[in-house]
N, C-alpha and C positions, 0 to 999 in steps of 0.2 A: 414784431410787425417791421417792414422794410422802412429805410430812410425817406424822409422828405425832401425831395428836392426842389428848390425855389429858383426859378430862373432869373438872372440878374440883366436879363434882356427880354424884348417884347416876345413870347414863346411861339407868336403865330407870325413869323415875317412876311410868309406866303398872303396874307390878307390884307397888307398894308398896301397903300396906293403906289402904283409905280414899279411892284415886284416884277412883272414881265420884263420891263425895260432893262432892271438891274439884271435880269438873268442873260439877256441879250449882250448886255454890256461886258459882265465879268465871266460869264460862261457857266457859273456854278452859284446856287445860293441855297441856303437852308430855308426850306418852306415851314415846317413846324416841327415842335418837340413836345412830349408828352411823359412825365414821370410815371411808371408802372411797378407793381411790386417785383418784377423780374429785373428792372434796369429802367434804363432811358430809350425811348422808341422816337424816331423822327422820321421826316421826310426831306430829301433834297431834290432839288429840281436842276438841270442841266440843259444847255443848249446843245442840240442833237448835231453834232460836227462830223460823227463818223459812225457806222455801225457798231464798231467795236470801241468799248469803253468800260472804265475801271473808277468806281466810286467808292471810296472809303472814308471812314471817319478816326482822326488820329485823337486819342485823349489820354487825360493824366489825372490822377487824384493827389499828386504830391508836387505840384508847381513845376511840373516837366523835370524832376530828378530821375524818372523813369515814365515809359508811355505806352501805351498800346494801340493797335490799330484794329477797328471792325470793320469788314468789308459791307457795302450796302449791295441791296439786290434790286433788279429791275422790277418796276410794277407794271404790268400789263392791265388796261389798255393805257397807252400814254394820253397825257392832257390833250384836250380837244384844239390848242393852239398850233399842233402840228409840226413845231419847230423845237419842243422840249420834251424830255424825257423826266421821269419822276423814279426815283430811287429810296428804298426804306431801310433803315439801319435798326439795331438794337444794340446798347452798350449793356454788357452784363454786368450789374456792379454789384447786388446785393448790399451786404452790411458795410461794406469797405467805403460806401459814400457817406456814412453818417458822421456829421462834426467834421467835415473837410469840404474843401471848394473842387469841383469837376471842371475841367477846363476841356473845350474841344475845337477843331477846326476839321473842315471838310476838304477831301482832295478829288480831283477830277483829273484822271489821265485819259487823254484821247489823242490819236493821231500823232503821237511823238512828243505832244505839249503837255504840260502840267497846270492846272489852274486850282488855285487855293480859295475858300472863302473861309477867313478868320475874323469875321465881324469888324471888317476895317482896321486890322491890326490889334484888336482886344482880345480875340478869342471870344468863344460863346462860354459863358460861364455860369454855373448853377451851384448856390450854397445847398450843402445837405446838412439835415439836422436829423437827429433821432426822434422817432415819434414817441410822444407822451402819450402813455394809455390812462385813461381817467381811472381816478383813484377809486379803489374798490372800498367801500363802507361795509361796516356790520350788515350782515344779512338782515332784511327786514320781514317781518311776519306780515304777510299779505291783509291780515284782520287787525294789524295793530291801530289802526285808526277809526277801527268800528266802535262805536258806544254800546256798552252793556247795560242793559235796562233790566231791573230786578223788580218784580212788583210783590 
């Protein structure tokens, strides 16, 4: 089974009060994340500063000794506020995320500028653990609890 990823931050920052204002102020903010069997899926909200923009997620499983970057893709239609765009990403992790810590930050490049959302300098962190399958006991006879009555 795929590893269990436990966020060490609220996994739905976009649902918290003041989220739209934080996007306006910082230009980019993580909206939500969800661990799936294929990896970590999430969405990012950015302030629409220009038509051309690049959003990516830089992540590591070894404390930044090495890292990888995954591109995020634009998600039409845009949010109803008319001033932000939503991008989705998938970090393909597989079994590599078991028993380690995943850290990531979001990068937004637009109009010659670069903006980061790194969770106020702490990076977004998720603890990975190997899923434990329920222990299989001896096979049970479906009639083992039935009473036998002889006359």
